[in-house]
N, C-alpha and C positions, 0 to 999 in steps of 0.2 A: 567249315571247321574253323574252329579257333586258332589263332598262332600260338607255335610251340613256343615257350617262353626259356630261358638259362636259369638254369638252377639260382634259387636262394634257399635259405637253412627255414623259412615259413612259407613257402609255397603249398598250396590244395594239393590232395591228393588227386585231382583231376589235372590240375597243371602238371604233375608229377608224370602222371600217366601220359598224357599228348606229350610232353617231352621227351619220352623214350620209348615210345610206341612206333618203330619201325615199318611193319606192316603195314599200319594205318596210313603212314605218309607216303606209303607208294601202290598208287591205283593198279597197276598191275602186278604184283606181287606174286599172287598165283599163279599166274600165267609163268613169270620170272622161274618161279622155285618148283611148276611142274616141268618145265624144259629141262631144269638142274637132272631132275630124277630119270628123264627120258633119256638126256644122254648119258647118264651117269651108269645106268642099266646096260645100255648098248655097249659102252666099253668093260664093263664087266664081264659081261656073258663074250666078248670078244676077245680078249687079249687073253694072250697063252701062257703068259711068267706070271704068275701072281703064290704068294705065301701069305694063310691067316695065321697070326701069332696070337694065341692066348696066354693073357698077363692075369688072370683072375678068374674067382667063380662067378662072377656076375656075365648074365647072357651078353651085356654090350661090352665087357673088357676084352675086346679083341683089337687087332691092331691089321689092316688090309696093306700088304706090299708089295705094289707094282714095281716088275723089274723092266729095264728096256732090253732089248735082242742082244745089244751089244754089251760087253763089258764095262761097268763102269764105277767110278769112284766119287761121284755126284749124288748126295741124297734131298730131297725136301719132304720134309714130315708136317704134315697138315693138320691141325685141330679147328671143328666146326663150330660155329657157333648156336646160338637158339636162347639165350638167356637162362643157360645151364640147365634147362627142363623140355627142351624141344629139338626137333631134328637129328640127324644121325649122319654117321661118316659115310653111309652110302651114297649120301642125295650130294655128294661132292668129289664123287670118282672122274666127274667129266673135264676136272679140272688136269686130269693126269695125262692125255692126250700129245699135248704140245712138247711136254717135258720128255714122255716116255720116246718121240720122236728124235729129241735131241741127245739121248742117252742119258737120262738124268731119270733115275726112280724116286717113286712116289711112295709116300707110308701114310694112311688115315689112321689115327689113334680114336677109337669108340671110347665111350665114358658112362656110366650109369646118371641118371638124371635126377633133378629134384621135384619133385618132395622126396622121392624115393631115398634118396641120398642127401643129406645138408652139404652146403658148398664145400666146407671143411673135409669133407669124405671124397668128394670131389676132384678135388685136387690132389689130396694123395691119391688117387687113382689114377689120374694121370700120370702122375710123377711116378708111379710104379710102373705104369705103361712105358714108359720113356727108356727107363733103366731096363726093361725086358728087351726092348726093341736095340738098347745099345749092348748089352750082355750077347745077344745074338747074332748080330748084323753087322754091329759099330766097326769091326775090323775089314769091312769090305769096303768103308767110305772115308775120303779123307777130308771130302766136303760136305758139311751137314747144316741144310739152313732148316731153323724151326717157324714155321707160319701158322699162326692165330687168326682169324676171324672173328670178330664181335667177342662173345663171350670165351669163345676160341683164343683171343689176343690176352685176355685176363690170364686164362690158364698156361698159357704159353710161357708168361712172365712170373706165375707163381711155381711153377716148377724148379726144384733143387737140382734136377740132373740134367745140369747145363753146360758141365765144363768142357764138352765135347763138340757142342755148337759152336761151328763158325760165325754163324749170321743169323739174326731174328728179323723176322717180317710178322708186324702187327698191323692187322688192318682193321680198323674202325672197331677199336676195343672201347671197352668199360674199366678203367685204371683205378676210379674210385667210386667204393661201392653208395659212399653217403647218400649220393642224390636221389639212389634207388628207393629209399627206406619208406617214400611214401607213394612208391608204385605198386600195381598189380603183381608184378612180379618177383617182389622183394620175400614175402612170408613162405613162400615154397624153400627158399635157400637157405632158413633157420640159422641165420647170422646174429651171434650178440652184440650188444654193444661194443665191447671188446675188440669182437675180430672185425667190426668195421674197418677198423686201422691193421691189424695183422693180414687181413685177407686182401687188402688192398695193394698193389701194387704200385701204387702212386706214392707210397710212402718207403717202398725199397730203391735201390740204386739200379740205374739201367746198365746193361751190360755194354762194351764197345761192341761196332759193326752191328746196330741195331735201326731198322729204319720203320718208320711208323708211316701207311698211308691213311686218308680219310677223303670220302668223297665230298665234291663243294655241295652237292645237294642234297646233303644228309641234314639229319635234324641239329638244329644248332648247338643242343649239348652233346651230340657226338662227337660234332666238329670240337667244342669246347673242352672233351676230354681228352683228346688225342693231341690237340694244342698246347693245354696244359702239362700234360704230362712231357712231352717234348721239351717245352720251354723250364721246366724243373730239371731236366736231365741232361740240359746241351752241357757240353758239346758231342756226349758220348749217344745222342738219338738225333736221326733225322728226322725232319716231316716234310711229307708230299701229299697237299691236299689237290686230291684228283678231279679234273673238270669235269662237268657234265656227267657226274656218277651220285647216284643216289649209294645208301646201305647196301644195295642187292648189286646194282651194275658195277659197282667198283671191283667186284670179283672177276670181271671181263679182263681187267688189268692183268691179272693173275694168270689169264690165259697168253700172256706174252713174254715169254722165258727171259727175252734180253733185259726187261725190266728187274727183272729178279739177278739174271747173273749175265752182267754187259758181256761184250766180245772178248773181253781180255782176260774173263773168268773162265771156268769152265762150260 
């Protein structure tokens, strides 16, 4: 396989696709994602304290809230990735177990996918979901972390409903849409030339207490996206390059709650 290259405006469609095809870059991606689904199904079928929150008319506009057995004032909100056109919140419930055992609630936001919805409408949908979650349950939580992985990190930053968020964790995100234009993922998003700027978090100021993670074994372009975004927004954003992790195994670090909530915090 050819070596993935860093973005340049005149690169070819093949170069762009190779630079952003995370699944192609990880040989055992199907094994990894199958295990996610298996573990997520097991947790969802066994955990007794769950709430389903509908926030719109689309079948994917639901939030699944997992509550720990004990009373808690801490909530982690997770937004999944998949280039805004694949995967589902149900694939990621496996992340809940270590947090629930520590007394931390977990919420997963589902959202409609492209091409049925253009990216601008997906952003609005997630924003609506976050507001609905806050309206119904926000009074229960003093500490709220908004976490997004891959395209979910982009959506976490694009949301306007964030005054109540204490911390943001952005994992392997896409912060500048321009390099995607020549990829196979871009047409479904229905993004205009003007929206390349307005829908790119790279052009927004980062909020304080924001942390970026990216795997050391990720594609060079994914690493560059995080490094550039962190550099532009220093000192509000901190960047951690996670050793021995690719775009998918970097989520293993999220299974260690102390990496998100050090012992001095809840």
